[in-house]
C-alpha positions as CSV (number, residue, x, y, z in Angstrom):
1,X,91.4,108.0,88.2
2,X,93.9,110.9,88.6
3,X,94.5,112.3,92.0
4,X,96.5,115.2,93.3
5,X,98.1,114.4,96.6
6,X,99.6,117.0,98.9
7,X,101.3,116.3,102.2
8,X,101.4,119.2,104.7
9,X,104.5,118.9,106.9
10,X,106.9,120.7,109.2
11,X,110.6,120.5,109.6
12,X,110.5,118.6,112.9
13,X,107.7,116.2,112.2
14,X,108.8,112.5,112.3
15,X,105.4,111.2,111.3
16,X,105.5,113.5,108.2
17,X,108.7,111.7,107.1
18,X,107.1,108.4,107.7
19,X,104.0,109.3,105.5
20,X,106.3,110.5,102.7
21,X,108.4,107.3,103.0
22,X,105.3,105.2,102.8
23,X,104.0,107.1,99.7
24,X,107.4,106.7,98.1
25,X,107.4,103.0,98.8
26,X,104.1,102.7,97.0
27,X,105.3,104.7,94.0
28,X,102.7,107.5,94.7
29,X,103.6,110.9,93.4
30,X,102.8,113.8,95.8
31,X,103.5,117.4,96.5
32,X,104.9,118.7,99.8
33,X,103.9,121.9,101.6
34,X,106.2,122.7,104.5
35,X,104.2,124.8,106.9
36,X,107.4,126.1,108.5
37,X,108.3,127.6,105.2
38,X,104.7,128.5,104.1
39,X,102.9,129.5,107.3
40,X,100.1,131.1,105.3
41,X,99.0,127.6,104.3
42,X,98.3,126.7,107.9
43,X,94.9,128.4,107.8
44,X,94.0,126.7,104.5
45,X,94.7,123.2,105.7
46,X,93.1,123.9,109.1
47,X,89.8,124.9,107.3
48,X,89.9,121.7,105.3
49,X,91.0,119.3,108.1
50,X,90.1,120.9,111.4
51,X,93.5,119.8,112.6
52,X,96.4,121.9,113.9
53,X,98.7,119.0,113.7
54,X,100.8,117.5,110.9
55,X,101.0,115.5,108.7
56,X,97.8,116.3,106.9
57,X,97.5,114.5,103.6
58,X,95.0,116.1,101.1
59,X,93.9,114.0,98.2
60,X,92.1,115.9,95.5
61,X,90.2,113.5,93.3
62,X,89.3,113.9,89.6
63,X,85.7,114.6,90.4
64,X,86.8,117.6,92.6
65,X,86.0,115.9,95.9
66,X,88.7,115.9,98.6
67,X,89.8,113.3,101.1
68,X,91.7,114.5,104.2
69,X,93.9,112.1,106.2
70,X,95.2,113.4,109.5
71,X,98.3,112.0,111.0
72,X,100.1,108.8,110.3
73,X,97.1,106.7,109.4
74,X,98.3,104.1,106.9
75,X,95.0,102.2,106.8
76,X,93.2,105.4,105.8
77,X,95.9,106.4,103.3
78,X,95.9,103.0,101.7
79,X,92.1,103.2,101.2
80,X,92.3,106.6,99.4
81,X,95.5,106.8,97.4
């Protein structure tokens, strides 16, 4: 099943770097949206996640459903990527 993965980050977020490093170690391809550089995306991801924190990892599945993983939650990430 094909998935589109997007990690929402900021410049100063250590957990964001850890999530990206984990995805890299698993060979998972993903896009990055830096909220410091794209502040207009903050509202979009807040509406999907209810979170004002980063990282937020959005997994869009082939069937158009979405999974949202808030923070550095490797158990949850491993279950959905």
